[in-house]
C-alpha positions as CSV (number, residue, x, y, z in Angstrom):
1,M,41.2,103.5,65.1
2,V,42.5,100.0,64.8
3,L,46.1,101.0,65.5
4,D,45.4,103.3,68.5
5,F,46.1,100.5,70.9
6,L,49.6,100.3,69.4
7,K,50.2,104.0,70.1
8,K,49.0,103.6,73.7
9,S,51.1,100.6,74.3
10,A,54.3,102.2,72.9
11,P,56.8,102.9,75.7
12,E,57.3,106.5,76.6
13,A,60.6,108.2,75.9
14,P,62.9,108.1,78.8
15,E,63.1,111.4,80.7
16,A,66.3,113.3,80.1
17,K,67.6,115.7,82.6
18,A,70.5,118.1,82.3
19,S,71.9,120.9,84.2
20,A,70.8,124.4,83.2
21,S,74.4,125.4,83.0
22,A,75.6,122.4,80.9
23,K,75.6,124.3,77.7
24,L,77.5,127.2,79.3
25,A,80.0,124.8,80.8
26,V,80.6,123.1,77.4
27,W,81.1,126.4,75.6
28,G,83.3,127.7,78.4
29,S,85.6,124.8,78.2
30,S,86.9,125.8,74.8
31,G,90.3,127.6,75.0
32,R,90.6,131.2,73.9
33,V,93.6,133.3,73.1
34,V,94.1,136.0,75.7
35,W,95.9,139.2,74.5
36,S,97.1,142.0,76.7
37,P,95.3,145.4,76.5
38,R,96.3,147.7,73.7
39,D,96.3,151.0,75.5
40,V,99.5,153.1,75.8
41,G,100.0,152.3,79.5
42,S,99.7,148.5,79.1
43,L,101.8,148.4,75.9
44,T,104.5,150.4,77.6
45,K,104.4,148.1,80.7
46,N,104.4,144.9,78.7
47,G,106.5,145.8,75.7
48,F,109.1,148.2,77.1
49,L,109.3,147.8,80.8
50,G,108.7,144.1,80.8
51,N,110.3,142.9,77.5
52,P,114.0,143.1,76.8
53,V,113.6,143.1,73.0
54,G,111.1,145.9,72.9
55,Y,113.2,147.9,75.4
56,R,116.3,147.5,73.4
57,A,114.6,148.3,70.1
58,V,113.2,151.6,71.5
59,K,116.5,152.6,73.1
60,V,118.6,151.8,70.0
61,I,116.3,154.0,67.8
62,A,115.9,156.8,70.3
63,E,119.6,157.0,71.1
64,A,120.7,156.8,67.5
65,A,118.3,159.6,66.4
66,A,119.2,161.8,69.4
67,A,122.9,161.5,68.7
68,L,122.7,162.7,65.1
69,P,124.5,166.0,64.5
70,V,122.2,168.8,63.2
71,I,122.6,171.8,60.9
72,C,120.7,175.1,60.9
73,Q,120.4,176.9,57.5
74,D,118.1,178.9,55.2
75,A,118.1,179.4,51.5
76,E,121.2,181.6,51.6
77,R,123.6,180.4,54.3
78,R,124.4,177.8,57.0
79,Y,124.6,179.1,60.5
80,D,127.3,178.1,63.0
81,T,125.5,180.1,65.7
82,H,121.8,180.8,65.9
83,P,119.3,181.5,68.7
84,L,117.5,178.3,67.9
85,L,120.7,176.3,68.1
86,M,121.4,177.9,71.4
87,L,117.9,176.9,72.6
88,L,118.3,173.3,71.5
89,R,121.7,173.0,73.0
90,R,120.1,173.4,76.5
91,P,116.3,173.2,76.0
92,N,115.6,173.3,79.8
93,A,117.5,173.1,83.0
94,A,117.3,169.3,83.3
95,Q,118.0,168.2,79.7
96,T,120.4,168.6,76.8
97,R,119.4,168.4,73.1
98,A,120.1,164.6,73.1
99,D,118.0,164.1,76.2
100,L,115.1,166.1,74.7
101,L,115.2,164.3,71.3
102,E,115.6,160.9,72.9
103,A,112.5,161.4,75.0
104,A,110.5,162.7,72.0
105,V,111.5,159.7,69.8
106,A,110.8,157.2,72.6
107,Q,107.3,158.7,73.0
108,L,106.8,158.2,69.2
109,M,107.9,154.6,69.5
110,L,105.6,153.8,72.5
111,S,102.5,155.9,71.7
112,G,102.8,157.1,68.1
113,N,102.8,160.7,69.4
114,A,105.2,163.2,70.8
115,Y,104.3,166.5,72.4
116,V,106.8,169.3,72.9
117,E,105.8,172.3,75.0
118,A,107.3,175.7,74.5
119,V,107.6,178.0,77.5
120,M,107.2,181.5,76.1
121,P,108.2,184.8,77.7
122,E,106.3,187.9,77.0
123,M,107.8,188.2,73.5
124,G,110.6,186.8,71.4
125,M,112.2,183.3,71.4
126,P,110.9,180.4,73.5
127,A,112.7,180.2,76.8
128,E,112.5,176.4,77.3
129,L,111.3,173.2,75.6
130,H,109.8,170.2,77.4
131,V,108.6,166.8,76.2
132,L,105.3,165.9,77.8
133,R,103.9,162.4,78.4
134,S,101.7,161.2,75.6
135,D,99.4,159.1,77.8
136,R,98.5,162.3,79.7
137,M,97.7,164.4,76.7
138,H,94.2,164.8,75.1
139,I,93.6,166.7,71.9
140,V,90.7,169.2,71.9
141,P,89.5,169.5,68.3
142,G,87.9,172.8,67.0
143,A,84.9,173.3,64.8
144,D,87.1,172.9,61.7
145,G,88.6,169.6,62.9
146,W,92.0,171.0,63.7
147,P,93.2,171.0,67.3
148,K,92.4,174.2,69.2
149,G,94.0,173.1,72.4
150,F,95.6,170.3,74.3
151,D,94.5,169.1,77.8
152,Y,97.3,167.7,80.0
153,T,95.9,165.7,82.9
154,V,97.8,164.6,86.0
155,G,95.7,162.9,88.6
156,S,92.6,165.1,89.1
157,K,94.3,168.2,87.8
158,K,94.0,169.4,84.2
159,H,95.8,172.1,82.3
160,R,94.9,173.3,78.8
161,F,97.7,174.4,76.5
162,P,97.0,176.7,73.5
163,A,97.5,174.9,70.2
164,E,100.4,177.1,69.2
165,L,102.5,176.3,72.3
166,I,102.4,172.5,71.6
167,C,104.3,170.8,68.8
168,H,102.5,167.6,68.0
169,I,104.7,165.0,66.2
170,R,102.9,161.9,65.1
171,N,103.3,158.8,63.0
172,F,101.0,157.9,60.2
173,H,97.8,156.2,61.3
174,P,95.3,155.1,58.6
175,Q,92.3,155.1,60.9
176,D,92.9,158.1,63.2
177,D,92.7,161.8,62.3
178,H,94.5,163.1,65.3
179,H,96.8,160.4,66.7
180,G,99.6,158.4,65.3
181,L,100.2,154.6,65.2
182,A,103.1,153.4,67.4
183,P,105.4,150.6,66.3
184,I,104.9,148.9,69.6
185,Q,101.2,148.5,68.7
186,A,102.1,146.6,65.5
187,A,104.5,144.5,67.6
188,A,101.9,143.8,70.4
189,T,101.1,140.3,69.3
190,A,104.8,139.3,69.0
191,I,105.4,140.9,72.4
192,D,102.6,138.8,74.0
193,V,104.0,135.6,72.4
194,H,107.6,136.5,73.6
195,N,106.4,137.3,77.1
196,S,104.3,134.1,77.3
197,A,107.2,132.0,76.1
198,A,109.4,133.6,78.8
199,R,106.8,132.9,81.5
200,W,106.5,129.3,80.3
201,S,110.2,128.8,80.5
202,K,110.2,130.3,84.0
203,A,107.3,128.1,85.1
204,L,109.0,125.1,83.6
205,L,112.1,125.7,85.7
206,D,110.1,126.4,88.8
207,N,107.5,123.6,88.6
208,A,108.4,121.0,86.0
209,A,112.2,121.0,85.6
210,R,113.4,117.4,85.4
211,P,116.8,115.9,86.2
212,S,119.0,114.6,83.4
213,G,118.1,111.0,84.3
214,A,117.0,108.6,87.0
215,I,118.5,105.4,88.5
216,V,115.8,102.8,88.8
217,Y,116.3,99.9,91.3
218,N,114.8,96.5,90.5
219,G,115.3,94.0,93.4
220,L,116.0,90.3,92.9
221,D,112.6,89.5,94.5
222,G,110.8,91.9,92.2
223,T,110.5,94.7,94.7
224,G,111.8,98.2,93.9
225,A,112.6,99.2,97.5
226,M,116.1,99.7,98.7
227,T,117.3,99.5,102.3
228,Q,118.4,102.7,103.9
229,D,122.0,101.6,103.9
230,Q,121.9,100.9,100.2
231,F,120.3,104.2,99.5
232,D,122.8,106.2,101.5
233,R,125.8,104.4,99.9
234,L,124.4,105.0,96.4
235,Q,123.8,108.7,97.1
236,A,127.3,109.1,98.5
237,E,128.9,107.4,95.5
238,L,127.0,109.7,93.1
239,E,128.0,112.8,94.9
240,S,131.7,111.9,95.2
241,H,132.2,110.2,91.8
242,H,129.7,111.7,89.3
243,Q,128.9,115.3,90.3
244,G,130.9,118.4,89.7
245,A,133.1,119.7,86.9
246,R,136.0,117.3,87.6
247,N,133.7,114.3,87.0
248,A,132.2,115.6,83.8
249,G,131.9,112.8,81.2
250,R,133.0,110.1,83.7
251,P,131.2,106.8,83.0
252,M,128.8,105.4,85.6
253,L,129.2,101.8,86.9
254,L,126.0,100.3,88.1
255,E,125.6,97.2,90.2
256,G,123.0,94.5,89.5
257,G,119.4,95.7,89.8
258,L,120.2,99.3,89.0
259,D,119.2,100.7,85.6
260,W,119.8,104.3,84.2
261,K,116.8,106.0,82.6
262,P,117.7,109.2,80.8
263,M,115.2,112.1,81.0
264,G,114.9,115.3,79.1
265,F,112.5,118.0,77.9
266,S,109.7,117.0,75.6
267,P,109.7,118.3,72.0
268,S,106.8,120.7,72.8
269,D,108.9,122.2,75.6
270,M,111.9,122.6,73.4
271,E,109.7,124.3,70.7
272,F,109.0,127.2,73.0
273,Q,112.6,128.5,72.5
274,K,112.2,128.6,68.7
275,T,108.8,130.4,69.2
276,K,110.5,132.9,71.5
277,E,113.2,133.6,68.9
278,A,110.7,134.0,66.1
279,A,108.7,136.5,68.2
280,A,111.9,138.5,69.0
281,R,112.6,138.8,65.3
282,D,109.0,140.0,64.7
283,I,109.4,142.7,67.4
284,A,112.7,143.9,65.8
285,L,111.0,143.9,62.4
286,A,108.1,146.1,63.6
287,F,110.5,148.7,65.0
288,G,112.8,148.5,62.0
289,V,115.9,147.3,63.8
290,P,118.0,144.5,62.1
291,P,118.0,141.5,64.4
292,M,121.8,141.3,63.9
293,L,122.2,144.6,65.7
294,M,120.3,143.2,68.7
295,G,122.0,139.8,69.0
296,I,118.8,137.9,68.0
297,P,119.7,134.5,66.5
298,G,118.2,133.6,63.2
299,D,118.8,134.0,59.5
300,A,121.6,136.4,58.6
301,T,119.8,138.8,56.4
302,Y,122.8,141.1,56.1
303,A,126.3,140.1,55.0
304,N,128.0,141.8,57.9
305,Y,127.5,144.1,60.8
306,A,128.5,147.3,58.9
307,E,125.9,146.6,56.2
308,A,123.2,146.1,58.8
309,N,124.1,149.2,60.7
310,R,124.0,151.3,57.4
311,A,120.6,149.9,56.6
312,F,119.4,150.7,60.1
313,Y,120.4,154.3,59.7
314,R,119.2,154.6,56.1
315,L,115.8,152.9,56.5
316,T,114.8,153.6,60.1
317,V,116.8,156.4,61.9
318,L,117.1,159.0,59.1
319,P,113.4,159.0,58.0
320,L,112.3,159.3,61.6
321,A,114.9,162.0,62.5
322,N,114.0,164.0,59.3
323,R,110.3,163.9,60.1
324,V,110.9,165.0,63.7
325,W,113.3,167.8,62.9
326,A,111.1,169.1,60.0
327,T,108.2,169.4,62.4
328,L,110.2,170.9,65.2
329,S,112.0,173.5,62.9
330,H,108.8,174.6,61.2
331,W,107.1,175.0,64.7
332,L,110.1,176.8,66.2
333,S,110.6,179.0,63.2
334,G,106.9,180.2,63.5
335,L,107.4,181.0,67.2
336,A,110.7,182.8,66.7
337,G,109.7,184.5,63.4
338,D,112.9,183.4,61.7
339,P,112.3,180.9,58.8
340,V,115.2,178.5,59.1
341,Q,115.5,174.7,58.6
342,I,117.0,172.4,61.2
343,S,117.9,168.9,59.8
344,P,120.4,166.1,60.5
345,D,123.9,166.6,59.1
346,L,124.4,163.6,56.8
347,D,128.1,164.3,56.5
348,G,128.6,163.8,60.3
349,I,127.1,160.3,60.5
350,P,129.9,157.6,60.5
351,A,127.6,154.8,59.3
352,L,126.9,156.8,56.1
353,A,130.4,157.9,55.4
354,T,130.9,155.6,52.5
355,E,127.6,156.7,50.8
356,R,128.3,160.4,51.4
357,E,131.8,160.1,49.9
358,A,130.4,158.4,46.8
359,A,127.7,161.1,46.5
360,W,130.3,163.9,46.8
361,R,132.5,162.3,44.2
362,R,129.6,161.7,41.8
363,V,128.3,165.3,42.0
364,S,131.8,166.8,41.8
365,D,132.5,165.0,38.6
366,A,129.2,166.1,37.0
367,D,130.6,168.9,34.7
368,F,127.1,169.6,33.2
369,L,125.9,170.9,36.6
370,T,126.5,174.5,37.8
371,Q,128.0,175.2,41.2
372,A,124.7,176.2,42.7
373,E,123.0,173.0,41.4
374,K,125.8,170.9,42.9
375,R,125.4,172.5,46.3
376,R,121.7,172.1,46.2
377,L,122.0,168.4,45.4
378,L,124.3,168.0,48.4
379,G,121.9,169.8,50.7
380,L,124.0,173.0,51.0
381,P,122.8,176.6,50.6
382,E,123.2,177.9,47.0
383,A,125.6,180.6,47.9
384,P,128.9,179.5,49.6
385,Q,129.3,180.8,53.2
386,E,131.8,183.7,53.5
């Protein structure tokens, strides 16, 4: 062809060489968010053992639920003394009722599950009750999907409990048929942010903390070097006249050639404190504890401390305690063969005293209700105790 000579004379494309790992290096340079593991052990270590907000939230809920007074009653009467009350008063040689319930509620907060073991004699009432660690328990489902046993593993040893000797208390989980969802799992992201902000602040203090200012020397000849005598005299004057509590606010007098340059934290450094406070509020929100009760700064959602405390009991402690005691009393009644109900005594909770007083007055003034209906509305047996 006529134009072939043009093709032959066209310069070849320059050879391009690149490392085989260039693409990997480029992709690897992009930053990625690193989250902590979401297993029970890691969440407990990072969110309870290593985070003051998570620790305090779990302790506040567990101690409040464990301190609630309880009543034992059936459809006919309320019992002042009952074998189940005697068992719960001292469930084992090492724990009281408050200790047992605090451990169970804490397991619910940290893993979403609480397992209570009944030590049974040959026949009759359980002799002891023990709370087992949730991270060591494994549910063994039967052919019908219901648990037929529970495997408790410690190291290389494993023990299988019959299903009837274990009371499994669990939170609601929308994606698990056998295990509950822990509040600490919902707060895991906020816990990571809070811990990262705390580590940043610690690293800032260790490696990048700056003084409040610097004195810059500009010599007459343009050099910024001071003689040793000038340096020693300036340092001595600063220590004697401008350091310590008695010299706070004292103006500084600088000679010719000395200039004061103030220094401080950058806006990005200061923003970490706000991020940390926001994460602390998110952690308290996941657990259901008003931030005001934990001393977390921020918006005052409640008008006063008493209102926040009442909301804490009404919205967090009581629903949790009612669910725990309902499960325990149903299980214990089945083991003992005595159908009774154990529940929190609402009249013995100081935070709800105002609400209970209003409820008593409202029911008492309702003339259209019978005596039995009034007692039922107040959670009392239908027949008055003789």
